SEKE-391731 format. One record per residue: x, y, z of N, C-alpha, C in turn; residue in one letter. Coordinates in nm, 4 decimals, decimal comma, padded with zeros to 6 digits. Example, Ala and Ser with C-alpha at 12.3 -4.5 7.8 and 13.67 -1.06 7.14 Angstrom:
<rs>
<r n_px="01,3190" n_py="-00,5690" n_pz="00,7800" ca_px="01,2300" ca_py="-00,4500" ca_pz="00,7800" c_px="01,3200" c_py="-00,3300" c_pz="00,7800" rest="A"/>
<r n_px="01,2850" n_py="-00,2250" n_pz="00,7080" ca_px="01,3670" ca_py="-00,1060" ca_pz="00,7140" c_px="01,2900" c_py="00,0030" c_pz="00,7870" rest="S"/>
</rs>
This chain:
<rs>
<r n_px="01,0967" n_py="03,5355" n_pz="03,1788" ca_px="01,1437" ca_py="03,6619" ca_pz="03,2815" c_px="01,0997" c_py="03,7696" c_pz="03,2301" rest="X"/>
<r n_px="01,0143" n_py="03,8284" n_pz="03,3569" ca_px="00,9715" ca_py="03,9593" ca_pz="03,2939" c_px="01,0958" c_py="04,1271" c_pz="03,3743" rest="X"/>
<r n_px="01,0881" n_py="04,1635" n_pz="03,2233" ca_px="01,2759" ca_py="04,2615" ca_pz="03,2867" c_px="01,2273" c_py="04,4334" c_pz="03,2181" rest="X"/>
<r n_px="01,2701" n_py="04,4921" n_pz="03,3052" ca_px="01,2688" ca_py="04,6344" ca_pz="03,2380" c_px="01,4100" c_py="04,6155" c_pz="03,1611" rest="X"/>
<r n_px="01,3896" n_py="04,7326" n_pz="03,0856" ca_px="01,5356" ca_py="04,7323" ca_pz="03,0036" c_px="01,5369" c_py="04,8687" c_pz="02,9758" rest="X"/>
<r n_px="01,6569" n_py="04,9599" n_pz="03,0082" ca_px="01,7317" ca_py="05,0846" ca_pz="02,9992" c_px="01,8147" c_py="05,0806" c_pz="02,8715" rest="X"/>
<r n_px="01,7524" n_py="05,2112" n_pz="02,7754" ca_px="01,8735" ca_py="05,2134" ca_pz="02,6806" c_px="01,9541" c_py="05,2941" c_pz="02,7421" rest="X"/>
<r n_px="02,0805" n_py="05,2973" n_pz="02,6849" ca_px="02,1933" ca_py="05,3681" ca_pz="02,7282" c_px="02,3073" c_py="05,4578" c_pz="02,5989" rest="X"/>
<r n_px="02,3138" n_py="05,5605" n_pz="02,6524" ca_px="02,3766" ca_py="05,5899" ca_pz="02,4902" c_px="02,5008" c_py="05,5561" c_pz="02,4494" rest="X"/>
<r n_px="02,6028" n_py="05,4814" n_pz="02,5635" ca_px="02,7266" ca_py="05,4239" ca_pz="02,5791" c_px="02,7151" c_py="05,3878" c_pz="02,6514" rest="X"/>
<r n_px="02,8963" n_py="05,2617" n_pz="02,6260" ca_px="02,9208" ca_py="05,2039" ca_pz="02,7538" c_px="02,9066" c_py="05,2767" c_pz="02,8892" rest="X"/>
<r n_px="02,9753" n_py="05,3522" n_pz="02,9159" ca_px="02,9813" ca_py="05,4359" ca_pz="03,0060" c_px="02,8713" c_py="05,4830" c_pz="03,0718" rest="X"/>
<r n_px="02,7875" n_py="05,5608" n_pz="02,9785" ca_px="02,6544" ca_py="05,5523" ca_pz="03,0558" c_px="02,5699" c_py="05,4348" c_pz="03,0971" rest="X"/>
<r n_px="02,5691" n_py="05,2940" n_pz="03,0569" ca_px="02,5816" ca_py="05,1613" ca_pz="03,0806" c_px="02,5817" c_py="05,1386" c_pz="03,2220" rest="X"/>
<r n_px="02,7511" n_py="05,1573" n_pz="03,1996" ca_px="02,8294" ca_py="05,1082" ca_pz="03,3701" c_px="02,7827" c_py="05,1994" c_pz="03,4941" rest="X"/>
<r n_px="02,7154" n_py="05,3496" n_pz="03,4579" ca_px="02,7333" ca_py="05,4437" ca_pz="03,5435" c_px="02,5843" c_py="05,4017" c_pz="03,5717" rest="X"/>
<r n_px="02,4911" n_py="05,3299" n_pz="03,5164" ca_px="02,3212" ca_py="05,2638" ca_pz="03,5403" c_px="02,3359" c_py="05,1601" c_pz="03,5950" rest="X"/>
<r n_px="02,4312" n_py="05,0691" n_pz="03,5680" ca_px="02,4230" ca_py="04,9651" ca_pz="03,6541" c_px="02,5188" c_py="04,9714" c_pz="03,7880" rest="X"/>
<r n_px="02,5681" n_py="05,0844" n_pz="03,7705" ca_px="02,6386" ca_py="05,1260" ca_pz="03,9700" c_px="02,5590" c_py="05,1900" c_pz="04,0705" rest="X"/>
<r n_px="02,4634" n_py="05,2482" n_pz="03,9342" ca_px="02,3183" ca_py="05,3158" ca_pz="04,0159" c_px="02,2117" c_py="05,2043" c_pz="04,0845" rest="X"/>
<r n_px="02,1822" n_py="05,1592" n_pz="03,9919" ca_px="02,0784" ca_py="04,9859" ca_pz="03,9765" c_px="02,1636" c_py="04,8743" c_pz="04,0556" rest="X"/>
<r n_px="02,2848" n_py="04,8672" n_pz="04,1352" ca_px="02,3124" ca_py="04,7541" ca_pz="04,1623" c_px="02,2867" c_py="04,6997" c_pz="04,2829" rest="X"/>
<r n_px="02,1914" n_py="04,7235" n_pz="04,3299" ca_px="02,0871" ca_py="04,6172" ca_pz="04,4357" c_px="02,0056" c_py="04,5379" c_pz="04,3625" rest="X"/>
<r n_px="01,9903" n_py="04,6175" n_pz="04,2521" ca_px="01,9213" ca_py="04,4937" ca_pz="04,1612" c_px="01,9621" c_py="04,4044" c_pz="04,0573" rest="X"/>
<r n_px="02,0693" n_py="04,4321" n_pz="04,1094" ca_px="02,1666" ca_py="04,3218" ca_pz="04,0016" c_px="02,1676" c_py="04,3134" c_pz="03,8551" rest="X"/>
<r n_px="02,1506" n_py="04,4314" n_pz="03,7892" ca_px="02,1914" ca_py="04,4484" ca_pz="03,6284" c_px="02,2286" c_py="04,4200" c_pz="03,5783" rest="X"/>
<r n_px="02,2284" n_py="04,3754" n_pz="03,4157" ca_px="02,2707" ca_py="04,2907" ca_pz="03,3099" c_px="02,3092" c_py="04,3910" c_pz="03,2071" rest="X"/>
<r n_px="02,3934" n_py="04,4118" n_pz="03,1262" ca_px="02,4229" ca_py="04,5255" ca_pz="03,0098" c_px="02,4351" c_py="04,3800" c_pz="02,9388" rest="X"/>
<r n_px="02,3894" n_py="04,4509" n_pz="02,7698" ca_px="02,4085" ca_py="04,3888" ca_pz="02,6559" c_px="02,4600" c_py="04,4843" c_pz="02,5886" rest="X"/>
<r n_px="02,4539" n_py="04,4448" n_pz="02,4536" ca_px="02,4768" ca_py="04,5427" ca_pz="02,3336" c_px="02,6340" c_py="04,5575" c_pz="02,2801" rest="X"/>
<r n_px="02,6324" n_py="04,6707" n_pz="02,2131" ca_px="02,7576" ca_py="04,7317" ca_pz="02,1244" c_px="02,8017" c_py="04,8108" c_pz="02,1003" rest="X"/>
<r n_px="02,9163" n_py="04,8869" n_pz="02,0535" ca_px="02,8998" ca_py="05,0435" ca_pz="02,0497" c_px="02,8580" c_py="05,0554" c_pz="01,8952" rest="X"/>
<r n_px="02,8088" n_py="04,9525" n_pz="01,7688" ca_px="02,7678" ca_py="04,9560" ca_pz="01,7245" c_px="02,5864" c_py="04,9671" c_pz="01,7078" rest="X"/>
<r n_px="02,5106" n_py="04,8704" n_pz="01,8219" ca_px="02,3464" ca_py="04,8270" ca_pz="01,7934" c_px="02,3495" c_py="04,9522" c_pz="01,9025" rest="X"/>
<r n_px="02,4232" n_py="04,9791" n_pz="02,0220" ca_px="02,4055" ca_py="05,0333" ca_pz="02,1610" c_px="02,3748" c_py="04,9121" c_pz="02,2832" rest="X"/>
<r n_px="02,4119" n_py="05,0062" n_pz="02,3901" ca_px="02,4010" ca_py="04,9481" ca_pz="02,5120" c_px="02,2359" c_py="04,9040" c_pz="02,5936" rest="X"/>
<r n_px="02,2365" n_py="04,8614" n_pz="02,6684" ca_px="02,0820" ca_py="04,8348" ca_pz="02,7411" c_px="02,1111" c_py="04,7685" c_pz="02,8424" rest="X"/>
<r n_px="02,0621" n_py="04,8083" n_pz="02,9645" ca_px="02,0530" ca_py="04,7693" ca_pz="03,1031" c_px="01,9427" c_py="04,7067" c_pz="03,1053" rest="X"/>
<r n_px="01,9086" n_py="04,5967" n_pz="03,1757" ca_px="01,8507" ca_py="04,4930" ca_pz="03,2039" c_px="01,8057" c_py="04,4032" c_pz="03,3655" rest="X"/>
<r n_px="01,7246" n_py="04,4525" n_pz="03,3801" ca_px="01,6526" ca_py="04,4015" ca_pz="03,5446" c_px="01,5471" c_py="04,2847" c_pz="03,5637" rest="X"/>
<r n_px="01,5767" n_py="04,2241" n_pz="03,5936" ca_px="01,4380" ca_py="04,1198" ca_pz="03,6217" c_px="01,3606" c_py="04,1850" c_pz="03,7107" rest="X"/>
<r n_px="01,2237" n_py="04,1842" n_pz="03,6788" ca_px="01,1434" ca_py="04,2199" ca_pz="03,7949" c_px="00,9962" c_py="04,1151" c_pz="03,7942" rest="X"/>
<r n_px="01,0439" n_py="04,0079" n_pz="03,7711" ca_px="00,9659" ca_py="03,8997" ca_pz="03,7983" c_px="00,8661" c_py="03,8849" c_pz="03,9386" rest="X"/>
<r n_px="00,9549" n_py="03,9395" n_pz="04,0258" ca_px="00,9284" ca_py="03,8987" ca_pz="04,1381" c_px="00,8030" c_py="03,9907" c_pz="04,1615" rest="X"/>
<r n_px="00,7582" n_py="04,0632" n_pz="04,1144" ca_px="00,6355" ca_py="04,1903" ca_pz="04,1319" c_px="00,6553" c_py="04,3031" c_pz="04,1536" rest="X"/>
<r n_px="00,5319" n_py="04,3885" n_pz="04,1307" ca_px="00,5487" ca_py="04,5727" ca_pz="04,0863" c_px="00,6232" c_py="04,5987" c_pz="04,2133" rest="X"/>
<r n_px="00,6207" n_py="04,5713" n_pz="04,3247" ca_px="00,7152" ca_py="04,6482" ca_pz="04,4245" c_px="00,8647" c_py="04,6173" c_pz="04,3605" rest="X"/>
<r n_px="00,9128" n_py="04,5689" n_pz="04,3186" ca_px="01,0444" ca_py="04,5454" ca_pz="04,2593" c_px="01,0320" c_py="04,6871" c_pz="04,1482" rest="X"/>
<r n_px="00,9168" n_py="04,6635" n_pz="04,0573" ca_px="00,9402" ca_py="04,7723" ca_pz="03,9770" c_px="00,9235" c_py="04,8875" c_pz="04,0120" rest="X"/>
<r n_px="00,8815" n_py="04,9245" n_pz="04,1303" ca_px="00,8350" ca_py="05,0557" ca_pz="04,2165" c_px="00,9742" c_py="05,0902" c_pz="04,2461" rest="X"/>
<r n_px="01,0313" n_py="04,9806" n_pz="04,3189" ca_px="01,2079" ca_py="05,0094" ca_pz="04,3867" c_px="01,2732" c_py="05,0582" c_pz="04,2949" rest="X"/>
<r n_px="01,2930" n_py="04,9746" n_pz="04,1370" ca_px="01,3343" ca_py="05,0600" ca_pz="04,0445" c_px="01,3449" c_py="05,1751" c_pz="04,0507" rest="X"/>
<r n_px="01,2186" n_py="05,1920" n_pz="03,9383" ca_px="01,1806" ca_py="05,2957" ca_pz="03,8709" c_px="01,2648" c_py="05,4284" c_pz="03,9767" rest="X"/>
<r n_px="01,2278" n_py="05,4105" n_pz="04,1380" ca_px="01,2326" ca_py="05,5245" ca_pz="04,2261" c_px="01,4062" c_py="05,5210" c_pz="04,1792" rest="X"/>
<r n_px="01,4644" n_py="05,4414" n_pz="04,2286" ca_px="01,6430" ca_py="05,4386" ca_pz="04,2360" c_px="01,6428" c_py="05,4836" c_pz="04,0816" rest="X"/>
<r n_px="01,5943" n_py="05,4632" n_pz="03,9671" ca_px="01,6521" ca_py="05,4956" ca_pz="03,8449" c_px="01,5823" c_py="05,6309" c_pz="03,8379" rest="X"/>
<r n_px="01,4694" n_py="05,7271" n_pz="03,8868" ca_px="01,4541" ca_py="05,8523" ca_pz="03,9476" c_px="01,5383" c_py="05,9290" c_pz="03,9953" rest="X"/>
<r n_px="01,6354" n_py="05,8833" n_pz="04,0772" ca_px="01,7158" ca_py="05,9743" ca_pz="04,1462" c_px="01,8608" c_py="05,9144" c_pz="04,0609" rest="X"/>
<r n_px="01,9217" n_py="05,8247" n_pz="03,9816" ca_px="01,9980" ca_py="05,8469" ca_pz="03,8734" c_px="01,9713" c_py="05,9306" c_pz="03,7514" rest="X"/>
<r n_px="01,8489" n_py="06,0189" n_pz="03,7470" ca_px="01,8488" ca_py="06,1146" ca_pz="03,6103" c_px="01,8329" c_py="06,1886" c_pz="03,7060" rest="X"/>
<r n_px="01,7732" n_py="06,2344" n_pz="03,8126" ca_px="01,7724" ca_py="06,3401" ca_pz="03,8843" c_px="01,9798" c_py="06,3958" c_pz="03,8814" rest="X"/>
<r n_px="02,0398" n_py="06,2987" n_pz="03,9205" ca_px="02,1883" ca_py="06,4046" ca_pz="03,9481" c_px="02,2426" c_py="06,3837" c_pz="03,8077" rest="X"/>
<r n_px="02,1753" n_py="06,3334" n_pz="03,7272" ca_px="02,3025" ca_py="06,2998" ca_pz="03,5864" c_px="02,2240" c_py="06,4256" c_pz="03,4906" rest="X"/>
<r n_px="02,0867" n_py="06,4652" n_pz="03,5224" ca_px="02,0159" ca_py="06,5441" ca_pz="03,4613" c_px="02,0160" c_py="06,5320" c_pz="03,3044" rest="X"/>
<r n_px="01,9284" n_py="06,3567" n_pz="03,3032" ca_px="01,9399" ca_py="06,3058" ca_pz="03,1298" c_px="01,8420" c_py="06,2314" c_pz="03,1951" rest="X"/>
<r n_px="01,7725" n_py="06,2273" n_pz="03,0568" ca_px="01,6225" ca_py="06,1020" ca_pz="03,1240" c_px="01,7078" c_py="05,9956" c_pz="03,0517" rest="X"/>
<r n_px="01,6049" n_py="05,8904" n_pz="03,0825" ca_px="01,6697" ca_py="05,7358" ca_pz="03,0954" c_px="01,4760" c_py="05,7111" c_pz="02,9663" rest="X"/>
<r n_px="01,5121" n_py="05,6548" n_pz="02,8562" ca_px="01,4381" ca_py="05,5536" ca_pz="02,7822" c_px="01,3984" c_py="05,4052" c_pz="02,8349" rest="X"/>
<r n_px="01,3003" n_py="05,3234" n_pz="02,8677" ca_px="01,2725" ca_py="05,2744" ca_pz="02,9804" c_px="01,2005" c_py="05,1762" c_pz="02,8904" rest="X"/>
<r n_px="01,2187" n_py="04,9957" n_pz="02,8746" ca_px="01,0938" ca_py="04,9285" ca_pz="02,8180" c_px="01,0773" c_py="04,8494" c_pz="02,9407" rest="X"/>
<r n_px="00,9436" n_py="04,8050" n_pz="02,9218" ca_px="00,8429" ca_py="04,7042" ca_pz="03,0531" c_px="00,7501" c_py="04,7009" c_pz="02,9236" rest="X"/>
<r n_px="00,6852" n_py="04,5286" n_pz="02,9408" ca_px="00,5974" ca_py="04,4942" ca_pz="02,8930" c_px="00,5461" c_py="04,5109" c_pz="02,7134" rest="X"/>
<r n_px="00,6502" n_py="04,5362" n_pz="02,6110" ca_px="00,6022" ca_py="04,6732" ca_pz="02,5545" c_px="00,6322" c_py="04,7157" c_pz="02,4650" rest="X"/>
<r n_px="00,5933" n_py="04,7911" n_pz="02,6082" ca_px="00,5987" ca_py="04,9594" ca_pz="02,6150" c_px="00,6821" c_py="05,0289" c_pz="02,6639" rest="X"/>
<r n_px="00,7027" n_py="05,1622" n_pz="02,5870" ca_px="00,8461" ca_py="05,2576" ca_pz="02,5620" c_px="00,7670" c_py="05,3338" c_pz="02,6904" rest="X"/>
<r n_px="00,9088" n_py="05,3700" n_pz="02,7322" ca_px="00,8448" ca_py="05,5031" ca_pz="02,8692" c_px="00,9684" c_py="05,6161" c_pz="02,8939" rest="X"/>
<r n_px="00,9981" n_py="05,7013" n_pz="02,9347" ca_px="01,0519" ca_py="05,7715" ca_pz="02,9257" c_px="01,0926" c_py="05,8723" c_pz="03,1430" rest="X"/>
<r n_px="01,1928" n_py="05,8269" n_pz="03,1839" ca_px="01,2084" ca_py="05,9011" ca_pz="03,2970" c_px="01,2506" c_py="06,0243" c_pz="03,3038" rest="X"/>
<r n_px="01,2409" n_py="06,1310" n_pz="03,3384" ca_px="01,2500" ca_py="06,2458" ca_pz="03,3284" c_px="01,2062" c_py="06,3400" c_pz="03,4708" rest="X"/>
<r n_px="01,3101" n_py="06,4248" n_pz="03,5329" ca_px="01,2756" ca_py="06,4839" ca_pz="03,5975" c_px="01,3214" c_py="06,6110" c_pz="03,5666" rest="X"/>
</rs>
């Protein structure tokens, strides 16, 4: 499975990400001690990745808080 994983600072932040990305069927993992992550399956292709990143950019802009994203073993920051 090819997935985008987004680091979340707290459980509340992870839940807010899941709400913002609800159309992509996100999953939360992690704990208070190891941190939280939100993952979305993007196996269906690059179009889904672009749609997800556009939605994530909207969320980041509304919250004024950058998001750290991992895809294919590389890390990126979405910041507006």
